[in-house]
DSSP file (Angstrom, degrees, kcal/mol; ACC not computed):
  #  RESIDUE AA STRUCTURE BP1 BP2  ACC     N-H-->O    O-->H-N    N-H-->O    O-->H-N    TCO  KAPPA ALPHA  PHI   PSI    X-CA   Y-CA   Z-CA
    1    1 A X     >        0   0    0      0, 0.0     4,-2.2     0, 0.0     5,-0.2   0.000 360.0 360.0 360.0 -42.2  -47.2  -79.5  -16.3
    2    2 A X  H  >  +     0   0    0      1,-0.2     4,-2.5     2,-0.2     5,-0.2   0.885 360.0  50.8 -66.6 -38.9  -46.7  -78.2  -19.8
    3    3 A X  H  > S+     0   0    0      2,-0.2     4,-2.1     1,-0.2    -1,-0.2   0.894 111.2  48.3 -65.6 -39.6  -50.3  -77.3  -20.2
    4    4 A X  H  > S+     0   0    0      2,-0.2     4,-2.1     1,-0.2    -2,-0.2   0.894 112.5  48.6 -67.2 -40.5  -50.3  -75.4  -16.9
    5    5 A X  H  X S+     0   0    0     -4,-2.2     4,-2.2     2,-0.2    -2,-0.2   0.916 112.2  47.9 -65.7 -44.4  -47.1  -73.5  -17.9
    6    6 A X  H  X S+     0   0    0     -4,-2.5     4,-2.5     1,-0.2     5,-0.2   0.889 110.9  52.0 -64.3 -39.6  -48.5  -72.6  -21.3
    7    7 A X  H  X S+     0   0    0     -4,-2.1     4,-2.3    -5,-0.2    -1,-0.2   0.903 110.0  48.8 -63.0 -41.6  -51.7  -71.4  -19.7
    8    8 A X  H  X S+     0   0    0     -4,-2.1     4,-2.2     2,-0.2    -2,-0.2   0.886 111.4  49.3 -65.5 -39.5  -49.7  -69.2  -17.3
    9    9 A X  H  X S+     0   0    0     -4,-2.2     4,-2.4     2,-0.2    -2,-0.2   0.928 113.0  46.3 -66.8 -44.8  -47.7  -67.7  -20.0
   10   10 A X  H  X S+     0   0    0     -4,-2.5     4,-2.4     1,-0.2    -2,-0.2   0.891 113.0  49.9 -65.7 -38.9  -50.7  -66.9  -22.2
   11   11 A X  H  X S+     0   0    0     -4,-2.3     4,-2.4    -5,-0.2    -1,-0.2   0.901 111.3  49.3 -65.6 -40.3  -52.6  -65.4  -19.2
   12   12 A X  H  X S+     0   0    0     -4,-2.2     4,-2.1     2,-0.2    -2,-0.2   0.903 111.7  48.5 -65.0 -41.6  -49.5  -63.3  -18.3
   13   13 A X  H  X S+     0   0    0     -4,-2.4     4,-2.0     2,-0.2    -2,-0.2   0.911 112.6  47.5 -66.1 -42.0  -49.2  -62.0  -21.9
   14   14 A X  H  X S+     0   0    0     -4,-2.4     4,-2.5     2,-0.2    -2,-0.2   0.877 110.7  52.3 -67.9 -36.0  -52.9  -61.2  -22.1
   15   15 A X  H  X S+     0   0    0     -4,-2.4     4,-2.7     2,-0.2    -2,-0.2   0.892 108.2  52.0 -63.7 -39.0  -52.8  -59.4  -18.7
   16   16 A X  H  X S+     0   0    0     -4,-2.1     4,-2.2     2,-0.2    -2,-0.2   0.915 111.6  45.8 -63.1 -43.3  -49.8  -57.3  -20.0
   17   17 A X  H  X S+     0   0    0     -4,-2.0     4,-2.6     2,-0.2     5,-0.2   0.921 113.9  48.3 -66.3 -44.1  -51.8  -56.3  -23.1
   18   18 A X  H  X S+     0   0    0     -4,-2.5     4,-2.9     1,-0.2     5,-0.3   0.908 112.5  49.3 -63.3 -42.0  -54.9  -55.5  -21.1
   19   19 A X  H  X S+     0   0    0     -4,-2.7     4,-2.5     2,-0.2    42,-0.3   0.897 112.2  48.1 -63.7 -40.7  -52.9  -53.5  -18.6
   20   20 A X  H  X S+     0   0    0     -4,-2.2     4,-2.2    40,-0.3    -2,-0.2   0.935 116.6  41.6 -66.4 -46.7  -51.2  -51.6  -21.4
   21   21 A X  H  X S+     0   0    0     -4,-2.6     4,-2.3     2,-0.2    -2,-0.2   0.917 117.5  47.1 -68.1 -43.0  -54.4  -50.8  -23.3
   22   22 A X  H  X S+     0   0    0     -4,-2.9     4,-2.5    -5,-0.2     5,-0.2   0.927 114.7  45.8 -65.1 -44.9  -56.4  -50.0  -20.1
   23   23 A X  H  X S+     0   0    0     -4,-2.5     4,-2.6    -5,-0.3    34,-0.4   0.893 113.0  50.8 -64.7 -39.7  -53.7  -47.8  -18.7
   24   24 A X  H  X S+     0   0    0     -4,-2.2     4,-2.2    32,-0.3    -2,-0.2   0.899 111.3  48.1 -63.9 -41.0  -53.2  -46.0  -22.0
   25   25 A X  H  X S+     0   0    0     -4,-2.3     4,-2.4     2,-0.2    -2,-0.2   0.928 113.2  46.4 -66.1 -45.3  -56.9  -45.4  -22.3
   26   26 A X  H  X S+     0   0    0     -4,-2.5     4,-2.8     1,-0.2     5,-0.3   0.910 113.8  49.4 -64.4 -40.9  -57.2  -44.0  -18.8
   27   27 A X  H  X S+     0   0    0     -4,-2.6     4,-3.0    -5,-0.2    26,-0.3   0.880 109.9  51.9 -63.2 -37.8  -54.1  -41.9  -19.3
   28   28 A X  H  X S+     0   0    0     -4,-2.2     4,-2.3    24,-0.2    -2,-0.2   0.912 112.7  44.4 -64.8 -43.3  -55.6  -40.6  -22.6
   29   29 A X  H  X S+     0   0    0     -4,-2.4     4,-1.7     2,-0.2    -2,-0.2   0.941 118.1  43.2 -66.7 -47.8  -58.9  -39.6  -20.9
   30   30 A X  H  X>S+     0   0    0     -4,-2.8     4,-3.0     2,-0.2     5,-0.5   0.921 116.3  48.3 -65.1 -43.9  -57.2  -38.0  -17.9
   31   31 A X  H  X5S+     0   0    0     -4,-3.0     4,-1.5    -5,-0.3    18,-0.2   0.894 111.9  48.5 -64.9 -40.3  -54.6  -36.3  -20.1
   32   32 A X  H  <5S+     0   0    0     -4,-2.3    -1,-0.2    -5,-0.2    -2,-0.2   0.818 117.9  42.4 -68.5 -29.4  -57.1  -34.9  -22.5
   33   33 A X  H  <5S+     0   0    0     -4,-1.7    -2,-0.2    -5,-0.2    -3,-0.2   0.924 129.7  19.0 -81.9 -47.6  -59.2  -33.7  -19.6
   34   34 A X  H  <5S+     0   0    0     -4,-3.0     3,-0.3    -5,-0.2    -3,-0.2   0.725 123.5  47.9-102.8 -24.5  -56.7  -32.2  -17.3
   35   35 A X  S ><<S+     0   0    0     -4,-1.5     3,-0.7    -5,-0.5    13,-0.3   0.343  81.5  94.7-102.4   7.9  -53.5  -31.5  -19.2
   36   36 A X  T 3  S+     0   0    0      1,-0.2    -1,-0.2    -4,-0.2    -2,-0.1   0.811  82.8  52.9 -68.6 -29.7  -55.0  -29.8  -22.3
   37   37 A X  T 3  S+     0   0    0     -3,-0.3    -1,-0.2    -4,-0.1     2,-0.2   0.590  90.2  91.4 -84.6 -10.8  -54.5  -26.3  -20.9
   38   38 A X  S <  S-     0   0    0     -3,-0.7     2,-1.0    -4,-0.1     3,-0.4  -0.533  77.4-128.3 -85.4 152.4  -50.8  -26.6  -20.2
   39   39 A X     >  +     0   0    0      1,-0.2     4,-0.6    -2,-0.2     3,-0.2  -0.443  58.1 137.9 -94.3  59.3  -48.1  -25.7  -22.7
   40   40 A X  H >>> +     0   0    0     -2,-1.0     4,-2.5    -5,-0.3     5,-0.6   0.816  61.8  66.0 -73.3 -30.8  -46.3  -29.0  -22.5
   41   41 A X  H 3>5S+     0   0    0     -3,-0.4     4,-1.4     1,-0.2    -1,-0.2   0.872  96.8  54.4 -61.6 -38.2  -45.8  -29.2  -26.2
   42   42 A X  H 345S+     0   0    0     -3,-0.2    -1,-0.2     1,-0.2    -2,-0.2   0.805 115.2  40.0 -65.9 -28.6  -43.5  -26.2  -26.3
   43   43 A X  H <<5S+     0   0    0     -4,-0.6    -2,-0.2    -3,-0.6    -1,-0.2   0.905 135.0   9.1 -89.4 -45.5  -41.2  -27.7  -23.6
   44   44 A X  H  <5S-     0   0    0     -4,-2.5    -3,-0.2     2,-0.3    -2,-0.2   0.519  93.9-114.2-119.2  -7.2  -40.9  -31.4  -24.5
   45   45 A X  S  <<S+     0   0    0     -4,-1.4     2,-0.4    -5,-0.6    -4,-0.2   0.587  81.3 102.8  86.3   9.3  -42.6  -31.8  -27.9
   46   46 A X  S    S-     0   0    0     -6,-0.5    -1,-0.3     4,-0.0    -2,-0.3  -0.950  71.1-118.7-122.9 145.6  -45.5  -34.0  -26.8
   47   47 A X     >  -     0   0    0     -2,-0.4     4,-2.2     1,-0.1     5,-0.2  -0.410  32.1-111.8 -72.0 159.2  -49.1  -33.0  -26.2
   48   48 A X  H  > S+     0   0    0    -13,-0.3     4,-2.4   -10,-0.2     5,-0.2   0.885 117.1  50.5 -62.0 -40.2  -50.4  -33.5  -22.6
   49   49 A X  H  > S+     0   0    0    -18,-0.2     4,-2.0     2,-0.2    -1,-0.2   0.856 109.5  51.3 -69.3 -33.0  -52.7  -36.3  -23.6
   50   50 A X  H  > S+     0   0    0      2,-0.2     4,-2.4     1,-0.2    -2,-0.2   0.938 111.2  47.2 -66.4 -45.9  -49.9  -38.2  -25.4
   51   51 A X  H  X S+     0   0    0     -4,-2.2     4,-2.4     1,-0.2     5,-0.2   0.918 113.1  48.7 -60.9 -44.6  -47.6  -37.9  -22.5
   52   52 A X  H  X S+     0   0    0     -4,-2.4     4,-2.6     1,-0.2    -1,-0.2   0.855 109.8  52.9 -65.2 -34.9  -50.4  -39.1  -20.1
   53   53 A X  H  X S+     0   0    0     -4,-2.0     4,-2.4   -26,-0.3   -26,-0.2   0.927 110.6  46.3 -66.6 -44.1  -51.2  -42.0  -22.4
   54   54 A X  H  X S+     0   0    0     -4,-2.4     4,-2.1     2,-0.2    -2,-0.2   0.932 115.4  45.7 -63.7 -45.4  -47.6  -43.2  -22.5
   55   55 A X  H  X S+     0   0    0     -4,-2.4     4,-2.6     1,-0.2     5,-0.2   0.918 113.6  50.0 -64.2 -42.9  -47.2  -42.9  -18.7
   56   56 A X  H  X S+     0   0    0     -4,-2.6     4,-2.7     1,-0.2   -32,-0.3   0.877 109.5  51.2 -63.3 -38.4  -50.6  -44.6  -18.2
   57   57 A X  H  X S+     0   0    0     -4,-2.4     4,-2.1   -34,-0.4    -1,-0.2   0.903 111.8  46.8 -65.5 -41.1  -49.7  -47.5  -20.5
   58   58 A X  H  X S+     0   0    0     -4,-2.1     4,-2.3     2,-0.2    -2,-0.2   0.930 114.6  46.3 -66.4 -44.9  -46.4  -48.1  -18.7
   59   59 A X  H  X S+     0   0    0     -4,-2.6     4,-2.6     1,-0.2    -2,-0.2   0.916 112.3  51.1 -64.4 -42.9  -48.0  -47.9  -15.2
   60   60 A X  H  X S+     0   0    0     -4,-2.7     4,-2.1     1,-0.2   -40,-0.3   0.895 110.6  48.6 -61.4 -40.7  -50.8  -50.2  -16.4
   61   61 A X  H  X S+     0   0    0     -4,-2.1     4,-2.0   -42,-0.3    -1,-0.2   0.913 112.2  48.5 -65.7 -42.3  -48.4  -52.8  -17.7
   62   62 A X  H  X S+     0   0    0     -4,-2.3     4,-2.4     2,-0.2    -2,-0.2   0.916 111.1  50.4 -64.8 -42.4  -46.3  -52.7  -14.5
   63   63 A X  H  X S+     0   0    0     -4,-2.6     4,-2.4     1,-0.2    -1,-0.2   0.910 111.7  47.5 -62.4 -42.3  -49.4  -53.1  -12.3
   64   64 A X  H  X S+     0   0    0     -4,-2.1     4,-2.3     2,-0.2    -1,-0.2   0.840 109.8  52.9 -71.2 -31.5  -50.6  -56.1  -14.4
   65   65 A X  H  X S+     0   0    0     -4,-2.0     4,-2.2     2,-0.2    -2,-0.2   0.929 111.1  46.9 -65.4 -44.1  -47.2  -57.7  -14.2
   66   66 A X  H  X S+     0   0    0     -4,-2.4     4,-2.3     1,-0.2    -2,-0.2   0.909 112.0  50.7 -63.4 -41.7  -47.1  -57.4  -10.4
   67   67 A X  H  X S+     0   0    0     -4,-2.4     4,-2.2     1,-0.2    -1,-0.2   0.902 110.2  50.0 -62.4 -41.1  -50.7  -58.8  -10.3
   68   68 A X  H  X S+     0   0    0     -4,-2.3     4,-2.2     2,-0.2    -2,-0.2   0.886 109.6  50.2 -65.3 -38.9  -49.6  -61.7  -12.4
   69   69 A X  H  X S+     0   0    0     -4,-2.2     4,-2.5     2,-0.2    -2,-0.2   0.914 110.3  50.3 -65.5 -42.1  -46.6  -62.5  -10.3
   70   70 A X  H  X S+     0   0    0     -4,-2.3     4,-2.4     1,-0.2    -2,-0.2   0.903 111.4  48.4 -63.0 -40.6  -48.8  -62.4   -7.1
   71   71 A X  H  X S+     0   0    0     -4,-2.2     4,-2.1     2,-0.2    -1,-0.2   0.891 110.8  51.2 -65.3 -38.4  -51.3  -64.8   -8.7
   72   72 A X  H  X S+     0   0    0     -4,-2.2     4,-0.8     2,-0.2    -2,-0.2   0.919 112.6  45.1 -65.2 -43.3  -48.5  -67.1   -9.8
   73   73 A X  H  < S+     0   0    0     -4,-2.5     3,-0.5     1,-0.2    -2,-0.2   0.906 113.6  50.4 -66.5 -41.2  -47.0  -67.2   -6.3
   74   74 A X  H  < S+     0   0    0     -4,-2.4    -2,-0.2     1,-0.2    -1,-0.2   0.861 111.9  46.4 -67.0 -36.2  -50.4  -67.7   -4.6
   75   75 A X  H  <        0   0    0     -4,-2.1    -1,-0.2     1,-0.2    -2,-0.2   0.552 360.0 360.0 -87.1  -6.8  -51.4  -70.6   -6.9
   76   76 A X     <        0   0    0     -4,-0.8    -1,-0.2    -3,-0.5    -2,-0.2   0.431 360.0 360.0-104.0 360.0  -48.2  -72.5   -6.6
């Protein structure tokens, strides 16, 4: 039981890291491509690619947390 619990915790933590990095990378690419022409910096103090990276990282982490919860429910 302890080994299974530890395995689930480590898998969840690694999924969270992968989701954060993957979402941040996709947000960085999308933000650099599509948000470069807007004057977002003058309004909020962040470049478009930075804002997209932060939003993408948050969304990626949330998606991977939900995926991990679904896997946990399905396997138990």
